N, C-alpha and C positions, 0 to 999 in steps of 0.2 A: 716609187716605181721602175726597176732597172729595165723590162720588158718587156717593160717593154721593154721593154728592157723586161725585166721579168715575162712579158708577152712580146717582147722580140725575140721575149723572153727566149733562151738556147735554140726557139724557130721549130719549126714543121719538119716531120721528116722527110727526105726524096728521096727514095730508092734508086738502086740502077734497074733499068727494065730486064723485064721475065720474057724470053724467047719464047715461052710456050702460051700465053696470056698475058698479055702486057695492060689489060683494061683496068684491074685493081691499081696495076703500078702508076699509069696513064692520071688517072684521079687523085692518088694522092701527091703527082708531080704538080698537076693542072693548082690541087687546092695548095701547097705547099707556095705558087708562083702568085695565086691571087692573094694568100695571107702578106707576104710581104707586100703586092702593093694596098693594103689595108683593106683589101672589099671581105671581109671577116662572113659577109652572108654565103658569097659564092665560094667561098673557101670549106663552109662548113657542108655545102651541096657535094663540094668533090667529094669529102674526107667520108660521108656518109654512103653514096656510090662506091666509094673505094670497100668501104665495110662490107656492106651487101654483096659486092662479086667476090668479095675474098672469101667471105663466109661460103657462097654458092661452090668456089674453087677448093674451100679447103686448104686453103693457104693462111698459115698461121705468121708467118712474117708480114703479109701486108694488111691483115687485121690489126698486130700489134701498132704497124705503122699509123693504121687510119683509127683506132681508138686513141694511141697518144695525140694524134693530131685534133682530135675532135677535145679531148682535156684542152688545149693550148687555148681552143677558138673559146670554149667555155670560160677557162680563167681570163681570158682577156676581155669577155664582158658581164666579169662580174660574178660568175658562177662558179667559186671555187669549191662548193658542196659538191657540184658535179661532175667539177674535174677531176678530184681525187680519186674515187672508184674506176674511172673512165682508164687514168694513169696505172693502176695498179691491176684492173684485166690488161692491161698491154704488158704490163713487164711480168704477169704471168702466162702469157703467150711467149713472150720473149726468151724467157728461162726454160723452158721446157726441156723436160730431163728424161733423154731415152732410155729407156729398162734396157737396153743391150747396149755395146760402145759401136755395135757394125751397123745401128739405124739409119735412116735416111733423113729422119728428122732431128735435127740436133740445136742445142742452143742459136737464137737470133742474135749475137753480140752488138750488131748495132742498135736495138731494141732495146737493149740490158741497159747499154748507155743513156741512152735517149731518155728513156721512161725515168731509170732511177734520178738522172739531173733534174727531169721537172720535178721531180718529187721532193729532191734535196730543196728544190726554189720554193716551192708551196709551201714543204713543212717550216723553212726559214720563216716565212711571210707569217705563215701561223702563229709564230712563236714557238713551235717544237725541235728546240734544238738536237736533243738526241737522234730523234726521228729523222731532221737533215742531217745530220752528222753521219748516218747509217747509211742511208740514201746515196749519199756524197763518196761514201770510201766504195760503195758495190759499183759508182759509176769513174771511179776511180782505175780500178783493179780492170772493168771493160775497156777502158781506154788502153790498159797496158796491152790486154790481150789482143785489140786492133791495132797496135803500134802505129796509133795515131796521132801525129800534132795536133792537129783540129780538134780531136777529144778530149787531147790534154791542156788545149786553150782553153777548152770550154771549162773543165772543172777547174783549173788554176782561178778564171774568169770566178765562178762561183762559191771557191774559198776565199776569194778577194772580198765580195760581198758577204758573205756569214763574218770575217773580220770587221766589217762594218760595222755589222748590229754589235759589236763589242765595244763599250769603254778603252779606248788608249790602245787602240791596237792599228790605229791607221797606217802608221811606217811600215807593220807588216802587210796590211791590205796592198798599200804602193808597192812593196816588193813581188808580189803575188801578181797584180793588173801588170806589172812589165813583164813579168815572164809570160801572161796570156797573151798580151801584146808580141812580145818576140815569137811565140811558137804561131799565134796566127799569119803575122808576116810570113811563113813558109809557103802559106796556101795559093803561092799564087793571085790570079788580079782579075778570076771569074768571080760571079756574084755573090755566090756564098762565103766564098772568102772574103771579097770585102766587107760583107756584112757580121763578118767576126770578127775582123778586123776592129771594125765601127763600133763594135759592143763592146771589146775589150778597151777601146780608148775612151769609150763613155765611162767606165768603171775607173780607168784609171783616173780621170778627170774627176770624177767623184771622191775616192782616192786620197787624192792628190788635196784638194779642196777641204778634205778632213784635217790633213795635213798642217792645214794654214797657207798654203803654196797656192796662192789665188792665181798668180801669170801663168803659172806650168798646168794649171786646172783648166785653165780657160783656153791657151793653145791646143791642150788634146781635147778637150770638147766640141773645138772651133774645126780640128782636124775631122773628128767625127761626124760632125755636120755635112761636111763638105765629102766624105766618102759613100754618107747613108742617100745624099740626093744624089750623086753621079748613079745610084742604083736603082734609084726613084724607091727606097724603102721608107714609108711614112713614118712610123713607128720608130724607126731609127734616128732619122731626122727629128721626132717631135721629144725623144729620150735625149738628144742633145741640147737641142734649144731650153730644156726646162733646166738642165743640167750648169749651162750657161748663165742661163735667169738667175740660178739660184749663189754662181761665183758672184754674179753683179750687184744681187741683193746684199749681199754679205759684207758687200765693198760700199753701202749704201746709195747705191746707183738706182734707186726702186724703179724711175719709170723706165729704162733702159731693160731691166729685169721683166718689167710689165709686156714691154713689148713683145721678148721674148717668149711669154707665157702667154702673149694673145695669139701668136704666131703657130703654138704647137695645138693651142685651145681650138684652132680652125681646122689643123689637121685632124684630130680626133672628130671636129664636126662631122666631117668627109666622111671619115672613115666606114661608118661610124664609131667611135670607140665611147662609149657613156660612162664605162669606169673613169678614165682616163681624163675626161670632160668635165666630170665633176670633181677630179683633184687640180686638177688647171683651174678652173672657177676658182675653189676655195682658197690657191695660193695665189689667186688675181685679187681676191679681194681682201687679201691682208696685203697685199703690197698697196693698192690703192689705201686701204687704211694708214698705212706707214707714210704715204703720201700724203697725209691727210685731205684724202679726196674722198669725203663722203660721198659726193653724186656718184664717183664711180663703184665704189664698194655698194652703192643702194644696188646698182646696176648689175653687180655680179651678182648680188644676192636674188635678184629677179629672174635670172638666169639658170640660178640651178635650181630652184623654185618650179622655176618653167622646164625642166628636163627631169627634177623628181616626177611631176604630174605626167611625164609621157613614158615614166619610166616603166608602166603598168607590161608593156608588151616590147621588150627590147627582141632583137633577132636569136632565136634560141633553137640551134640544133639540137636533134632528137640524143638523147643518154641512152647507147646502146645497152641493154640488158644480155 
C-alpha cells in the first residue's frame, strides 16, 4: 500500500486561487488540507461542494480537480470500483480539446497529469500493466509540458513502484526512486514539497529493502517518518512506520516490527481508514504468529472480525455522475 501511499497516494489536487470566483477552489484546497490531516469525511464533503459549485460556474478545471480528489477518497476507503470512473471523468474534462486553436478553453495540463498518474497507480494495483503503462506515459508527457520537477518526481516514483511489482527489478526501482527523491528535494520546504519528499523516501526505502539493503532502507524510512510527522501527514507517517516494520521483520525482529504496525494501526483507526486498518491487522496477526504468540494472534483476529462487522456503512462520498 504505497498511499498511501497509494492514498497518500499522489495526493489531492490543490489548485491556485481563481480571482473571479474562488469558492470551488477554496473547497478543493480545504479538502486537500483535510485529506492530509487524515480527515477523509471532511475532505469528501469539501470536494463534493467544490464539484457542485464548479458545475454551476461551468468551471471545467475545478470540476476535474474535484472529481480527481473524490476518486482518491473513494480509493482510500476501499472503493476502487467507484474511484476508477471518477478519475476517468476528471481526465476527460482535463483533456478537453477545443475545436478552434484560439478558443478560450483548452487542455488543463495539471489535471491531465494528476488524473493519469492516479489511473496509472490504480491500474497497476489491479494488475492491468498495459493500461497502467499507457496512463503513466500520458502523465510523463504532461509533466514535461508543465516543465515541473515536482511532477517529474511523481512520475519517477510511480515508475519505481511499477518496477517493484516485477521480479528482479529492485535495483532499477532504486535508481528511479533516487531520481524521484532528488527531484522532490528541489521543491523547497513547504508542506506539499515535504510530503512529496517523504513519499519518495518511502518508495526508496521499499526499493532498498527489496535489494536486501536493510540498513539503508531503514534510514530512508525513518527520514520519511520524521518528515511526515513534521507536517502532520498521518497517511505518510503510517506508511513509513509500516515500511520500517517490514524491514525489522525481515531481520527477524518481530516484536519491534509489531510495535511499528501497532502505531500505524492506531493512525488508521483514528483517521479512520478501514482498508489500511485491515491490512495492518492482517500483518500484525502474521507477526504475532512468527513470535509464537497465539494470544496476540487471536486478539488481532477478533479485531479483524469486529472491523468487518462494522464495515457495513463506512463513510462514502457520493459518486458524481
